[in-house]
C-alpha positions, 0 to 999 in steps of 0.5 A: 847137392840135392838138399842145396837146391830147395835151399837155394830156391828159398833164398832166391824167392826171399830175395825176390820178395825183398825187392818187391816189398822194398820197391813198394815201400820206397814208392809209398815213401815218395808218394807225398811228392806226387800228391803235392803236385796234385794238391791244387785239385780237391782230394775227392776228385784226386781219389776218384781218379786214383780209383778209376785209373787203377782199374786198367793197371790192376786188370792188366796184372790179372790178365798177365797172371791169368787169374780172371777166373777168380773174379768171375767166381767172386761176382757169383758170391754176394758175400764176397762182393759185399765185403769187397765193397766195404773194404773198398769204402774203407781204403777210399776213406784212407786215401782221401785223408792222406791226399787231404793231409798232404795238401793241407801240409799235414804230412808229418801227421800222415807219417805218424799215422803209418808209424802207429798203424802196427800198434793199432793192429795189435790192439785190434787183435786183442779186442776183436780176436781175443789175442793175448798181448805180451808184456813187450807189446803192452809196453810198446802200446803204452809208449805210443799212447803217451806220444799221442797224448803229447800231440793232443796236448800240443795241438789242443785236440786229438791228432785225428789225421794220424788216428784216421790213417792208422785206424782205417788202414788197420781195419782195412787190413783186418777185413781184407784177410776175410776176403776169400780171394788173392791180393791182386784179385781183391784189389782189382775187385775193390777198385772195380766196384768203386770205379762206378761211383768214381766215374759218376762223380768225375762226369758230374764234375766235368758237366758242372765245369768244376773238373780238372780233367780238361784238354786245356790243362794237359798237365792236370790230365796227365797227373790225374791219369798217373794217379792210377799207376802210383796207386796200383803198382806199389800195392801189387808189388807189396802183394807179391813181396808179402807172398814170398817173405816171412811175416816178421820181415814184412813187419820190420820193413813196413817202417821204410815208408813212414820214415821216408814220408817223415823225412820229406815232410821235414826236409823237403816240405819244411813242415814245422817240427817243434820240441813237442812233436820231437818228444811225441815222435821219440816216444813212438819211435821207442814204442816201435823199437820195443815192438820190433825187437822180438822180430829182429831177434827172431831173424837174427837167430834164424840167420845164425842157424 
């Protein structure tokens, strides 16, 4: 009986973690619909409001968790502040590219970027950390590269939106691990640092008469304020989920968001999806299936035990 209690608690924590992570990925998956609603606003202004209105949401979470002491310690470390400023700049570039992609009807490319992101992370591990790649990983990377080549030929140039999203998020994740602070605290620190230039930019737009945060346009005001919660809440849910789940489980679940983004792009936004794109996506889906198979086998074996 005593042995079953820790096991039950572990299962309960896994279930909670799964719900947290699934909620995050579902919210990220439907985010294009919200970003489409603000497509008439310049991406830089949208990103500035995403940053600014994320601060109170992240702050409330820290207060509820009573982790504000971590932030005070972080402000006493120049290295931590410098690293947080760098990761904040990288994730801001990722957000700006994503917002622009939705407004410019490049949502399919955005989905592709988040599909190939895990494979980019694997390549970074091999190059920067000297991690040895297995044959299966090399095969998966090869198929993904073939898909990118097909898209490059079809478009007459590199699919820069996809590559920018994949590379920036992979670099962000790599550097984020070096921050000596928890995920929720780190996110608050990042948005707090870049909220200063974001606020200056918003005030300058308002002073110049180019800002969309006007009382005469209440819809835009609410949409811009809402950019904070739709940015912060999924990230915080993901942080809690990742803490309670195995890395393998998170690795498989991460394809929920780009799949929803892809379905919304094709069936809701009616973006073109010709035979060349179908071939490219088929190669990348095959790459992901090869890459994910060892994870699925690991989960299956654990389940049998």
